[in-house]
C-alpha positions in Angstrom: 205.5 110.4 -9.2 203.6 107.2 -10.1 202.9 104.9 -7.1 203.1 101.2 -8.1 201.4 98.5 -6.0 203.8 95.9 -4.7 202.9 92.2 -4.7 202.3 92.5 -1.0 199.8 95.2 -1.4 198.1 93.2 -4.2 198.0 90.2 -1.9 196.1 92.4 0.7 193.7 93.7 -2.0 193.0 90.1 -3.1 192.4 89.0 0.4 190.0 91.9 1.0 188.2 91.1 -2.3 187.8 87.5 -1.1 186.3 88.6 2.1 183.7 90.7 0.2 182.5 88.0 -2.2 179.5 85.7 -1.6 180.6 83.2 -4.3 182.6 80.4 -2.6 184.6 79.4 -5.6 185.6 83.0 -6.4 186.6 83.5 -2.8 188.7 80.4 -2.8 190.5 81.6 -6.0 191.1 85.0 -4.6 192.5 83.7 -1.3 194.8 81.3 -3.2 196.0 84.1 -5.4 196.5 86.3 -2.3 198.8 83.7 -0.7 200.7 83.0 -3.9 201.4 86.7 -4.5 204.2 86.6 -1.9 205.9 83.9 -4.0 205.8 85.5 -7.5 209.3 85.9 -8.9 208.5 89.3 -10.4 206.4 92.3 -9.4 203.0 92.2 -11.1 203.2 95.9 -12.0 206.6 95.2 -13.7 205.1 92.4 -15.7 202.4 94.7 -17.0 205.0 97.4 -17.7 206.7 94.8 -20.0 203.3 94.3 -21.8 203.2 90.7 -20.4 200.1 89.0 -19.2 199.4 88.7 -15.4 198.2 85.2 -16.1 201.8 84.2 -16.3 201.8 84.5 -12.5 200.9 81.4 -10.5 197.3 81.4 -9.4 196.1 84.2 -11.7 193.4 83.5 -14.3 191.7 85.9 -16.7 189.1 87.2 -14.2 191.6 88.0 -11.4 194.0 89.4 -14.0 191.5 92.0 -15.0 190.8 92.9 -11.4 194.6 93.3 -10.7 195.1 95.3 -13.9 192.5 97.8 -12.7 194.3 98.1 -9.3 197.7 98.5 -10.9 196.5 101.2 -13.4 194.8 103.2 -10.7 196.3 102.1 -7.4 193.6 102.3 -4.7 194.5 103.6 -1.3 194.5 100.7 1.2 195.0 100.4 4.9 197.0 97.5 6.2 196.8 97.2 9.9 197.3 100.8 11.1 199.5 101.8 8.2 198.0 103.8 5.4 199.4 102.8 2.0 
């Protein structure tokens, strides 16, 4: 069964990516997208399934869109707090 990332999980991945960058503007964009992910009216994975662009989502530009597409296509295993997702 295919495991799709939820917007909450994408928010966590965006926040982790922001922590790992040394570029201040990129970090700011990633943190903003991470916060906004909780407010998106549709799941990002569902948007892709409909062959729509992730840039339709607030706070998502072309660079972050490509990053998210990679995560959604091959969902990485992440740990949030003590829970393994």
